[in-house]
Structures are given as C-alpha cells and as structure tokens.
C-alpha positions, 0 to 999 in steps of 0.5 A: 511547452508540451512534447510526445508522450513518455512511456513510463510506469505507475509508481503505486501498487505492484500491478506495474501499469504502463503510463503515457505521460505528456508534459504540458508545462514546467510542472504539469502533465496529462496522464493516460494508460499505455494501451501497449503495456501488457500489465494494464492494456491502457487501464489505470486506477483512480490514483494513476489517473490523477498522477498529473495532480501530484507532480507540483513542487508544493512541499518538495525538498529542493536542496541538501539540508544539514539540520535546519540550514541549507548546504551544498551537495559536497558538504552534505555528502562529505558529512554523511560519508565521514560520520558513517566511516567514523561510526564503523571504525569505532563500533563495527559495521553492524553499528550502521543501517539502511532502511529503504523502500519499494519506491526505489527503482531497481538501480537505486536498490542495487547500489544501496545493497551493494554498498551495505552488504559488499563494502560496509560489510553488514546486512543491516539494510532492510526495506519497507517491503518487509512490512507488506510481502516478506512472508510471501518471500519466506513461504516461496523459499520454503516451498520452492527453494527460491523466491519465485512468484508462480503466476502471471496476469495471463493466468487470470485470463485462463482461470475458472476459479479465483480465490482472493485471500486477505485482499481487497483487490477492487480497491488495492489492485483495481486493474487486477480486479477488472481482469478477474471481472472480465474473465467472469463476464466472458467465461463464467469464472467463479470468484470466492473472497476470503476476508474477515471484512465484507469489502467492496471486493465481496460485493459481486463474489459468488461466495464470501467467507468472513473467516475469523482473523488468523484462521487461514491455516485451518481453512486451507488445511481443511480444504487440502484434507478434503481434497485428499478424502475426495481423491483430488490429489494429483498423485502423478505430480506429487510423485514426480515433483514434490517432497513430502516430509514424514507426518505431513498428512497427519498435521494437515488432517488435525481438526480437518473435518468440515465442522471443526474447520467451520467452527475454528474459522467461525463460518457457516458449515454450508458456506464452507462446503460450498467453497470445497465444491467450487474448488473441486469443480474448477481445477484451473484455480488462481489463489491471489493473496496479499496483506491479509495473509502476509501481515500476520504473526503466522503469515509464512505458515498461511502462505505455505498452507496456500502453496501446499494446496496448489502443489498437492492438487497439481494446480501450479505451472499450468495455464490458469492454475497457481498461487499468486502473491500480489505485491503492494509497492511498485518495486517490491519485486525489484528489491527482492531481485537485488537483495534489498531485504536484510535476509537475502544477499543479491540476485536471489542468493542467500548467505550460504558460504559459496553464495557469499564467496560468489558475490564477493568475487563478482563485486571484488568486494572487501567484506561481504556480509556473511549473515543476515542483518536486522529486519525492520522491527529489530532494526529500530529496536536496535536503534532504540537500544543504542546498538545502531548509531547511524541510520540512512532512511531512503524514500520511506516514512517509518515514523508513521508506517512501522508498528508501535510507531511511538517507540520508533520515533523515540528511537530516531530521536536518540540515534546519534546520526540520521540521514533521510533521502526524500522527495518531501521537505517535511515528513514525520521521519525527516524531522529526526534527520541530521541530514536531509538529501533531496531525491528525484521524484517519480516523474523525474526518475530513470530506471527499471521496476519489476511488478507482481508477475516478474515483469520488468518495465522502464520508468522514464523521466518526464520532467527535469529534477527541480532545484538540486534534487538527484537520483537515489543511485547517484546519492548513494554512489557519491557517498560510497566514493567518499568512503573510499570505494569510487572505482566499484561505484563508478556508474555514469547512468542507470544503464550501467547499474542495470547491466551489472545487476543483469551480469550478477544474476547470470554469474556462475548460474548454472540454472540452479537460480531461476532469476537470470537476465543473461541477455541484458548483461551487455545491453547497450544504452540505446537498447536500455532506453527503448526496453519493452516490458518483459517477464524474466521467467514466462511460466515458472515450474511448467516442467515440474522442476523446482530450484531445490537441490533435488528439483522437487518442491517441498510440502511444508507441514503447517498447523493452525496456531491457537487463536487468541480470545478477547481480553478483558481490557482489550475486547476488540480486534484491530485490523488495518489497511488501505483506502481506495484512493490514497497511498502509504502516508499520502506524501503523493496522493495527498496533493491531489484534490480529487483523490482526497474526496473519497475518504476525507478523514481517517475512520474507525469502521465498526459493526453497528451492534458493537457501536450501539453497545459502546454508545457510539453513533455514526460520525462521532469521534472515538479513541482507539486504544491499544497497549502501544498507544491511542489515537482519535478517529471518526466513527463509521458504521459498517455492516461489513465488519465482524462483531468484535472487530474494528478497522482503521486506515494506514495513511494519516500522519501528524502532517494531516491530522491530530488523530488517525495515526494507525501506526501507533497502535499495532504491536511490534510482534513479528512472524518468526520466519519472515520478520513481518509485523502482524498488523491485522490482529491487535487487541484494542478498545474503543471509547466515545470522545465527547465533543461540544461542536463540529466545524469545517474550515476552507482556506484558499491556497494563498491563505494557507497555514502550516500545521493544523488548528489547535483543537481536539480533532483536525484533519486536512485534505487538499481541495481545488484551490485550497485546503479543507479542514474537518474539525471538532472540539470541546471548549477550544473553538475560539482557537479557530479565529486565529486561523482566519486570514485578514480581510473583510468578514461576513458573519452570522451567528445563532446562539440559540442553535449554537451555529456560527458562519464566517466568510473572509473576503480578500480582493472581492474573492472568498479567502476563507469560510468557517462553518461551526455548529453545536447541535445542527447539521453542517452544509455540504462542502463542494459548492463552498470549495468551488467558491474559492475560484469564483470571480465574485462572492455569491450572495448566499455564501453563508447559507452554504448553497447557491441561489435557487435550487441546485442538486446535491451530487452527494459523496463522491463515488467515482473519483475518476470522473468526479461523480457523486452518489446522488447523481448516480442514484438519480440516473438509475431511477430516471433512466431505469438503468438495470446494471453497472454497465448501463450506468457506465454508458449513461454517465461514465461512472465505473468505466475507467479503473472500475474500482467503484463498480462494486459500489455502483452495484450496491447503489443499484440494489439500494435504488431497486429496493427503494422502488420496490417499497414504493411500488408495494406501498402504492 
C-alpha cells in the first residue's frame, strides 16, 4: 500500500523544512527532504529524518472521552459548548480561556482566535509560543511598529558575519546552521557565538563569547557605543529612516567602554575587542537570536538592543544584513499572523479602537474583545485563583512546559471545567481534563504553516485520521456552532478558512500593515491544494520605510539591568533548553527508537570544578532544587558550563521519568513587556543523592508495562522492539521483580560484587533482561536490545555481549545513520581522516542533517591529540 510522495512540511522547529512523505502501509511511511522547498533544499535534521517512526497509533487518543468514559462526538461537543455558555452567562466572557499551540496549523489558530476574541468577546487566548518568542514580537512592535521578521534565509547566503546570540543553532535549527556553514566554506564568512554555555555551535566558531547570563544588553549597547565612537553609524540611514528619542545616546553610553562591558559580561577584554573588530570589518551582518535572548526577564530589552545595533549601523533591509529572530515551533509565525497571542487581535492588528472596529466589521462579530487578554503565566495564575472557570487546552502540555509547573497542576486540578484537544491519550495535562477530544496528528493534518522567514507552506495529509480523530479547526467550529454562531463558522474545508484569513489581512489595509495576502483572498480550492511555498514579504524595509505613523523605525533606549548575585541558599544559576534529537515533551519524538539514543536520560550538566566542590561524580544522581520545587537528574560533567551555572533539558515528564521535570523549577516571573517567562536564570542548588544500586531493564514491546518501576530513579525510552529503563535506587531493588514478565528465567548473581543478571525467555525469545550492580560497571545496552528481535537466545546473554569479540560502537553520535563514537574514532585513526568532510565520505556520519558535525570535529581533535601523545612517547 504505497503511493506518490506527498509534499508537506516538517512539524518540528520554525525552519519550516519541506518533506516528501511516501505512504508504505496503513501507518507507515518513508521520509525524505523536499529538494524543491526553498527552506531546506532537500536537507532534514535527525528529527525530521525519523518522522516515519512517529506515526503509529501507540498511545493515540482515538475517541472523545468524558471523564474516563468513551463518548460520541455530539455528546462531547454539546457538553463543551453548554459548559462554556453557562460559565460565560454566570461569570462573564473573561471567566473562560483557551491555551493553544504553535503545533496548530494557521487555519486551526484562526478559527480558535475568531471564536474567543470575536464571538465570546474575551482575549483570553494565549499560546505556548508565549514561552519561546513573544519577546521578539514585543521588540519588533517597539522598533518597527509591526511584528515583522526583517531577514530571510537568502540573507544567510550573502552575509559575511554571523552572530548567533542565545541559540544552540547546530542542535535546535540544524538546517539553518548548515546554511551558515556553507557560507563560511564558500565565502569565508565569520561566525561569532554569544552564549554562556560552550555548546556544539561554538565548536567551529571564529569567536565564542561566554557572557554572564542576562548581560546581553550591556554587550550590545557597548558595541553600539563603540560603533558611534568609531564612526560606524550610518548617518544617512539614521536621518532618513529612524526616530531617536532624546537622551538615547546617553543611555547607550552608560558603562559602554570596553573594559566596563567586559567586566559586566565577565569576558576577557581582548575577546570583546575581537568581537568589535569583526563587526566593524563586516557590514553584511546577520544576527540570529532565539530562546537565550527571548526567555529572559528582560528579553524584550535584549531584542531591542540587537535591533538598535542593526538600525543605527544601517544593517537592515539589505542583502546579508538584518537581525533575525528564529522561532522554535513550526507555526509560531502563523499564530502571530492570526492573533494567537493574547496581546494581539488578528492580521497584525492590536486593540486600538479603530482596529477593534475593523475586525468586528469584517467578522460581523457581536462582541470583539477590546483589550488584551491574560498572557500564559497570568492565565494559569487566574485559573488557580478561581477567576477563570473553564479552560480549553489545544495541542500542548502546560502541566509540563509552564514555569513553576507544580502550581500549574494545582490550578488545573481546581478548575471547574477543563477541555483538552490532543493527539495522545495520556498526557500530564490530559489527566486534569473533564473532556478529552481526539485531534488529528501531523501526518493527517491539512492546512498551512509559516516559518521563521515568513514563508507560508502547505501541510498536506499523508494518512487518514485514525479512529474518530478530527482536525482542530473542525472541533472548534463545531463548538462555535453549538454556542449559536454556526453561520459565522460555516467552513467546509481548510481552504475556506485560509481565504477568510487572507481577506482579513487585506481588509481596509492601505499599506499601513505589511502583512497582507490580497492575492489569496479568492484562491480556488485547486490552487490552494497546489500552493507552492511563498514568502508574504520578500525583503522587509528595503526602501527604508517602516509601518509606523511617520514611516520611521524607533531606536529604543534600553539599559542593562543590575545582574543578581548568587544567593546563600541558592548559589547556582539554572539554565534550561533543548536536546538535539528531542522535541518539547516527547509525545512525538519519544516514539522513535533512534532519536532516544542520543540523550537517553535527563542530565544536569555542571562544570567539573563545581562538581568537585559538591562531591559529585559523572553519572551520579543529584537533586536540583529551586524555591519552586525539586527534581532528580543524572550528573554530566561539562567543561562548557560556566562555573556557578547548571543546565537541564525541558523534555522529560512524569510519563518518561521519575525525575527530570525541569518545568517544576523556573520561577513564574516574566518580562514586563512581553509576558515571556525567564527560563534561563533561576536561582538553584544541587546536592548528591545517595544510591545503593544501578540497573537497567529491557522489556520486549509485548511485555511492556504502563508507568515506571517504583524506585528512586527510573527513566524510560523507546528502543527497537521494546522499552529501555535506566534505574537507580536505595533499598528498593526488590520492586523490580514485579516488573519482570512471566516466563522461563535465566539468572546469575554475585553477592560479593553486588551484581544480579536476569533474563526472561518466552517462546524461545528474549522477553526481558534486568542487569543490576551495586559496585561495578554495567554492560552496554545495544547488543542486548538487539536480542529482543533475535530468533533465538544467545548463549552469552547474561554476559551482556555476543560470543567472541565484537567491537563496541560507543554512544551514538550520528543519529541519522546510527553511528557511534568508537566507530568514528576507529575510522579516523585507521583511515587517517583529516577533516569532517573526510569522515562523511568514509562512513557517512554528518552527511545528512549535519547537526553532529561539531561533535565529529571534537572527536577528530581528540583522536589527533591521542596520536600526538603516542608519537611523542615513542
């Protein structure tokens, strides 16, 4: 059962890569990059490459549920509509809220926004995009007058200097990183990375500035002050296109000498001066910024400090010169276009009276919201306080992803009515739902998304929606109809919604709003189906005009806020972020066996000096605590961590781990302009947790168990043929026996060494393997995992290795081709490989998405140093 490739769009980050998906079975497909899509030109990252492993039905929500009982669509939708109507009638429109997601398509977003802001009459609809890029939105509005990203991927092909600020681009936006690397190889473009951590993105950079967290405004203001002293201000552009408030240069110049800036940022003065020199020498500069800038308590000021620098030096609206906000979700931009944020209305309009009236006329809406609604953190605070009494969550998991997630769960538990539309049956948020509605997943969705460079692409269905799953737009429009507004939501297909969205963008738009899709207001169904990727604005600000009343951009005076000193009880600073091969809370990537092997556990990364001071060793279990809560992590030493700072990933939830819950830890404090939480600088402490034993358990899929073993530390990941659990505990090892399935047992124990090894055989095949040690080392997992699919049991099963010698490939480095560290090191040494390109030619590593190329460079250097040492000793 196969067909022609379907041209669709990847559902992960905001790069918006084109995908060719070919159906090969009922729930199976092959995945390739679309060579004709301008965003990726055929390349895919590791996550996109393995999308085919995530489209099965494991864990899917297939039917509407009221409480724990299956219900028909009519009964579930009638209940949702009735409860929302009753709540509004008793408590007013602001007593209800929607919390939506950048995983929605633009058409889904549009219908939800229209229902809440136009017909319910409240702006209490916010999105998880608030957590990742709302500071960029606020900065664009302050500077440009409209939320317009001023760069495109074409600029990456023409820039001579790339500045990456607060972005581990090699991991989080690998295709963008490869485009940057191509420009460096072809034209000698320079790369500066500004990040407190030494990430993989820094490995091959011309300069890494490991600045103190939160000192970005001082850095950018210092550079701008230097540009003014050095005569690098573009006075012609300033006079023609900028509005400069009185006293702006006084604010910028405060503490702007290089030595003061270096001291504030905690970097070497010579490194700072090198940064100044590179900026001065390369007018074609693109500054890319992401979560490290946005997720801060002064994120909007940090955004404007970057934009100020580009505006004042005229590095905007020109080929290869622009500030570039790169978004984290596939349709964060589409949500911004339709007004998915509580602080905007629709089609890049706000809540000015004339804009409210305009949208009301277009929608023929009875009660358009007249003021911004509650942003995400305030929304869940209002739920906890009882001010919001009915909540609808769509395509997101705030019980995990919100800061101070423990209080978010408390709020959800007390909310009188919670609706969750989701793909998965069991999520941390879904457990609080009174009604769960089965939504279509990525491979079943039909609509459009907009990527980081303003490019609209089609997402097309590859598979039929399973069970009773329905598109999000359909679910919302059915509820709207039951609330009395059927005629205003009479959509039959996504194209109907897209046309309306396009008409609104052009409605009474005399050019004051740059976002406009006038040619698509009457697009026919066949043209919509065949739509090619297109940018709705090719080169913003090329004419030096901006969408402000006077046509000038604003320089915004921003000053460096005082930086906090370490607290006695909370001496460390916690930073949070993503892993290369995982996505959000792993409801999709967690289904892929290959993606799980890069980082199989939630780690707390710490500088070795701090670890030594705290008595921690690599691989220990440690408790990360903040004033909001605590959770357990596996310790990982990292020279890339600044002293006094630690890092944890955002992906793990109660579904996959007894620890690793990063969302518990950050403070619910937000930027005063954008409302975006400050995930990057939470006061914390770290302490070792004593364990008596370590173990791993492998279960064949048919023998799988719900939940996690009841021990101190348990983390699960999907592997080929089953599930792998990494375990540790103190006095609770006996609980593991209850997790072994029935069957014939082979067992070996060594009380003196504290080891125990058990294999369970069912129908002559391995069903489970438990390896436990109190003092020694555990064998590698890969060969044992492979035995789940072996036709017969190997005689050396309890040894944890095959008969005879077999090379250990080591930890997986290249996930795209499943290549381990030892395989790579052996190839380098045996074949005398001299560079990363040679490694790719020899064994394929790094030739697909390229996100492992920094790691390959590091391995290459390590092998070279080892050989030099051997040669010197000989």
